C-alpha positions in Angstrom: -16.6 0.1 40.6 -13.7 -2.1 42.1 -14.7 -4.6 44.5 -17.9 -2.8 45.3 -16.0 0.6 46.0 -16.1 3.5 43.8 -12.7 4.3 42.3 -11.7 7.6 40.5 -9.0 7.6 37.8 -7.6 10.7 36.2 -5.6 10.6 32.9 -4.1 13.6 31.5 -3.6 14.3 27.7 -6.3 11.9 26.4 -8.2 12.2 23.1 -11.9 12.6 23.6 -14.4 12.0 20.9 -17.8 13.3 21.5 -20.5 10.8 21.1 -18.3 7.8 21.0 -19.7 4.8 22.9 -16.4 3.1 23.1 -12.8 4.1 24.0 -9.6 2.6 24.2 -7.2 2.7 27.4 -3.5 3.6 26.5 -1.4 1.4 28.7 1.8 3.2 27.6 0.0 6.7 28.4 -1.2 5.3 31.8 2.4 4.0 32.5 4.1 7.3 31.7 1.6 9.0 34.3 2.7 6.5 37.0 0.2 3.7 36.9 1.1 0.1 37.7 -0.3 -3.0 36.0 -1.0 -6.6 37.3 -2.2 -9.7 35.6 -4.1 -12.4 37.3 -3.5 -15.6 35.2 -6.2 -17.5 36.8 -9.0 -15.1 36.3 -7.4 -13.5 33.4 -8.2 -10.1 34.9 -6.1 -7.1 34.1 -5.6 -4.7 36.9 -4.6 -0.9 36.9 -3.1 0.4 40.2 -2.6 3.8 41.2 -0.2 4.3 44.3 -0.7 0.7 45.1 -4.7 0.8 45.1 -6.5 -1.1 42.4 -8.3 1.7 40.3 -9.5 -0.6 37.3 -10.2 -4.1 36.7 -10.6 -5.3 33.0 -12.2 -8.6 32.4 -11.5 -10.5 29.1 -14.4 -10.9 26.6 -13.8 -12.1 23.0 -10.0 -11.7 23.3 -10.6 -8.0 24.3 -10.1 -6.6 27.9 -13.0 -4.1 28.8 -14.1 -2.3 31.8 -16.9 0.2 32.5 -16.7 3.8 33.7 -19.1 6.6 34.8 -18.4 10.3 34.3 -17.7 11.9 37.8 -19.8 15.1 37.1 -23.2 13.5 36.8 -22.7 9.9 37.3 -24.3 8.8 34.2 -22.9 5.7 32.5 -20.4 6.0 29.7 -19.3 2.8 29.2 -20.5 0.5 26.2 -23.9 -1.3 26.6 -24.0 -5.0 26.4 -24.6 -5.6 22.7 -23.6 -8.3 20.1 -20.0 -7.9 18.7 -19.5 -8.1 15.0 -16.4 -7.7 12.8 -16.4 -5.6 9.8 -13.9 -6.0 7.2 -13.5 -4.0 3.8 -12.2 -5.7 0.8 -8.6 -4.3 0.0 -9.2 -3.7 -3.6 -12.1 -1.2 -3.2 -11.1 2.1 -4.2 -12.2 5.3 -6.0 -11.4 5.7 -9.7 -9.1 8.5 -8.7 -7.1 6.3 -6.3 -6.8 3.5 -9.0 -5.7 6.1 -11.3 -3.0 7.2 -9.1 -1.9 3.7 -8.0 -1.4 2.6 -11.6 0.9 5.4 -12.7 -2.0 7.6 -13.9 -3.4 5.3 -16.4 -6.3 6.4 -18.6 -9.6 6.2 -16.7 -11.3 4.3 -19.5 -9.0 1.5 -19.4 -9.3 1.2 -15.6 -13.1 0.9 -16.0 -12.6 -1.6 -18.5 -10.4 -3.6 -16.4 -12.9 -3.5 -13.6 -15.9 -4.2 -15.9 -14.3 -7.2 -17.6 -12.6 -8.4 -14.3 -9.1 -8.5 -15.7 -7.5 -7.8 -12.5 -8.6 -10.2 -9.5 -9.7 -8.1 -6.3 -9.9 -4.6 -8.2 -13.1 -3.1 -7.3 -14.2 0.6 -7.7 -16.7 2.3 -5.5 -16.7 5.4 -7.5 -16.3 5.8 -11.4 -16.0 9.5 -11.8 -12.7 11.4 -12.1 -12.2 15.1 -12.0 -9.3 16.6 -13.8 -5.9 15.2 -12.8 -3.4 18.2 -12.1 -0.4 15.6 -12.5 -1.7 14.5 -15.9 -2.1 18.0 -17.1 1.2 19.0 -15.8 3.1 15.9 -17.5 1.5 16.6 -20.9 2.4 20.2 -20.7 6.1 19.4 -20.0 6.2 16.6 -22.6 8.6 17.0 -25.3 7.2 17.1 -28.9 7.9 14.1 -31.1 10.5 14.5 -33.6 9.5 14.4 -37.2 12.9 13.7 -38.5 15.5 11.7 -36.6 18.7 14.0 -36.2 21.7 12.1 -36.3 25.3 13.1 -36.0 26.6 10.7 -38.8 26.6 12.6 -42.2 28.2 10.1 -44.7 27.9 6.3 -45.3 30.5 4.2 -43.3 31.1 6.9 -41.0 29.8 4.8 -38.1 29.4 1.0 -38.5 27.7 -1.5 -35.9 28.5 -5.0 -35.8 27.0 -8.0 -33.8 27.9 -11.7 -33.7 25.0 -13.9 -33.3 25.8 -17.4 -32.2 22.8 -20.0 -32.4 22.8 -23.2 -30.5 25.2 -26.0 -31.8 22.3 -28.3 -33.2 20.9 -25.6 -35.4 20.5 -27.9 -38.4 23.2 -26.1 -40.7 26.9 -26.0 -41.1 27.3 -22.5 -39.8 28.5 -21.5 -36.4 27.6 -18.0 -36.2 26.2 -14.9 -38.1 28.1 -11.5 -38.3 25.6 -8.5 -38.7 27.1 -5.5 -40.0 25.2 -2.3 -40.3 26.0 1.1 -41.6 24.8 4.0 -39.1 24.0 6.4 -41.8 22.2 4.4 -44.5 21.0 1.5 -42.2 22.0 -0.7 -44.8 22.4 -4.4 -43.1 24.9 -7.1 -44.4 24.8 -10.5 -43.1 27.8 -12.9 -43.1 27.3 -16.8 -42.3 30.3 -18.2 -40.5 31.4 -21.8 -40.5 33.7 -21.3 -37.7 34.2 -18.5 -35.0 37.9 -19.0 -34.5 40.6 -16.9 -36.1 
């Protein structure tokens, strides 16, 4: 009803949800189908026009604009009834064990349960603590290379490869030495330290 007159509006390509008591009106979809829009700053009403005729008047309520509609086939009221509005928000950290397992890089489920039980992570809540078999974990274990029992190196004799590193501590180290030269044999892993009084020459 617009100004006491029955107005008929037809929108194409809409998404119908059976049993829904509330719906959303797409301004973009209506604009694509040739509807015009007008906003009255005094009354804060939002008007939808079709070929110059106002067909919808949406009034503000709780920072949301709404209007009532009836189905043309039977005239039954299909708009929302007057009812108190409520706002429900869910905590962001609430998730199932499976989702936390995937979020944290397939961490062991027992570790995740312990993290929740002991409150080690702020905001981490679990709504379902059972985890079925994880296909990604099974595949990862099947493709994992076995640990080497013996380290294979290309070096076969002492002094074939020698590693050296120069460690320079702070100037106020309490000694007369300015640097430490570390030399390690790549084959035997034998390490030699040389205390240096100067780093020049």
